[in-house]
C-alpha positions in Angstrom: -21.0 4.6 -18.3 -17.6 4.2 -16.8 -15.4 1.3 -17.2 -15.7 -1.4 -15.2 -11.9 -2.6 -15.6 -10.9 0.6 -14.8 -10.0 -0.7 -10.6 -7.7 2.4 -10.0 -10.9 4.7 -9.8 -13.4 2.0 -7.8 -10.5 1.4 -5.0 -10.8 -2.1 -4.8 -11.3 -4.4 -7.4 -15.4 -5.2 -7.5 -17.1 -3.4 -10.5 -21.5 -4.1 -10.7 -23.2 -3.7 -13.4 -26.8 -3.9 -13.4 -29.1 -4.5 -17.3 -26.9 -1.4 -18.8 -26.2 0.2 -16.1 -22.6 -0.3 -14.9 -21.7 1.6 -11.6 -18.3 2.8 -10.4 -18.6 2.0 -6.3 -16.8 3.5 -3.4 -18.2 0.6 -1.1 -20.6 -2.3 -1.4 -22.6 -4.3 0.6 -23.0 -8.4 -1.4 -26.4 -9.5 -0.9 -26.6 -12.5 1.9 -29.2 -15.0 2.4 -30.9 -15.6 5.6 -33.5 -18.9 6.7 -36.2 -16.0 8.1 -37.9 -17.1 11.5 -38.6 -20.6 12.8 -41.8 -22.9 12.6 -43.6 -22.8 16.3 -44.0 -27.0 15.7 -45.0 -27.5 19.4 -49.3 -29.2 19.2 -50.9 -30.1 22.0 -48.8 -33.0 23.3 -45.8 -30.7 23.4 -45.2 -30.9 27.4 -42.7 -29.3 29.0 -40.7 -26.4 25.6 -42.4 -25.1 22.7 -40.4 -27.2 19.5 -39.9 -25.0 16.9 -38.0 -26.4 13.6 -35.5 -24.5 10.8 -37.3 -22.2 8.4 -37.7 -24.4 5.2 -37.3 -21.1 2.3 -34.2 -18.3 2.5 -35.1 -14.9 1.4 -32.1 -13.0 -0.6 -31.3 -9.5 1.1 -30.5 -6.6 -0.6 -27.6 -5.4 -1.8 -26.6 -1.8 -1.4 -23.5 0.1 -2.6 -21.8 3.9 -2.4 -20.8 4.9 -6.4 -19.7 7.8 -8.0 -22.6 10.0 -8.9 -22.3 10.6 -12.6 -25.3 13.1 -13.6 -25.5 11.2 -16.9 -26.4 8.1 -15.4 -30.2 9.2 -13.8 -31.8 8.7 -17.0 -30.6 5.2 -17.3 -31.6 4.1 -13.3 -34.7 6.2 -13.9 -35.4 3.5 -16.5 -34.2 0.6 -14.6 -36.9 1.7 -11.4 -39.6 2.5 -13.6 -39.1 -1.4 -15.4 -39.5 -3.3 -12.2 -37.5 -6.8 -11.8 -36.0 -8.8 -14.4 -33.3 -7.3 -14.5 -29.6 -8.7 -14.9 -26.6 -8.2 -12.1 -23.4 -8.6 -12.4 -21.3 -8.0 -9.5 -17.6 -9.3 -10.8 -14.6 -9.7 -8.1 -11.2 -9.7 -9.6 -8.8 -11.9 -9.9 -6.7 -11.8 -6.1 -3.3 -12.6 -3.9 -5.8 -16.4 -2.8 -8.0 -16.0 -6.3 -6.3 -16.9 -9.0 -10.4 -16.5 -11.5 -12.5 -14.0 -11.1 -16.1 -14.7 -8.7 -18.9 -13.6 -9.6 -22.7 -12.6 -8.0 -24.8 -13.1 -10.8 -29.0 -12.3 -10.4 -31.9 -12.4 -13.2 -34.2 -11.2 -11.7 -33.1 -8.2 -9.5 -35.1 -5.0 -9.9 -33.1 -1.3 -9.1 -34.6 -0.4 -5.6 -33.6 3.4 -5.4 -31.1 5.9 -6.6 -30.4 8.5 -4.4 -27.9 11.2 -5.0 -26.1 12.3 -2.0 -25.9 16.1 -1.1 -23.4 17.9 -3.9 -20.4 19.0 -1.5 -17.1 21.4 -2.1 -13.9 19.3 -2.5 -15.9 15.8 -1.9 -17.1 13.3 -4.6 -19.9 13.0 -5.2 -22.1 9.7 -5.4 -25.6 7.6 -4.8 -26.8 5.3 -2.6 -28.5 2.3 -4.6 -30.1 -0.4 -3.1 -31.2 -3.0 -5.4 -33.5 -5.7 -4.6 -33.2 -9.1 -5.8 -35.7 -12.3 -6.0 -32.6 -15.1 -6.3 -29.5 -15.0 -6.9 -25.4 -17.3 -7.5 -22.7 -17.1 -6.3 -19.8 -19.1 -8.3 -15.8 -19.4 -8.7 -15.3 -18.6 -5.2 -17.5 -15.6 -4.4 -18.2 -16.1 -0.6 -22.5 -14.9 0.5 -22.3 -14.0 4.2 
């Protein structure tokens, strides 16, 4: 497994771990949240315009990342896909100029949705596209969620 503390490899101070698999990322899109579609609350008493209320339940969006492709991670990725939900996801944003303590996004209901290696090309680092689904997640320590 790659060392998550070796930020020179990743180019940024972020590490992502899903289950036992540590991803050395070249790009990351953290999970976001959506309130979904508005609810039509119009009735037969509504006279001039339809009436709407905001949705009550939020829905987390998928997390995507591009990571260094390591053939030795393939079996771990296949096992995570087969295991389904309930995996622990930890995304750590290390300290930086405006954050003196690390910030994290965590989920205990994550699942590996896809792990797709890119084309292996001469003079280019091999990468894989990863999609992680989440049922719930929390952010702490100043981590920003879209």
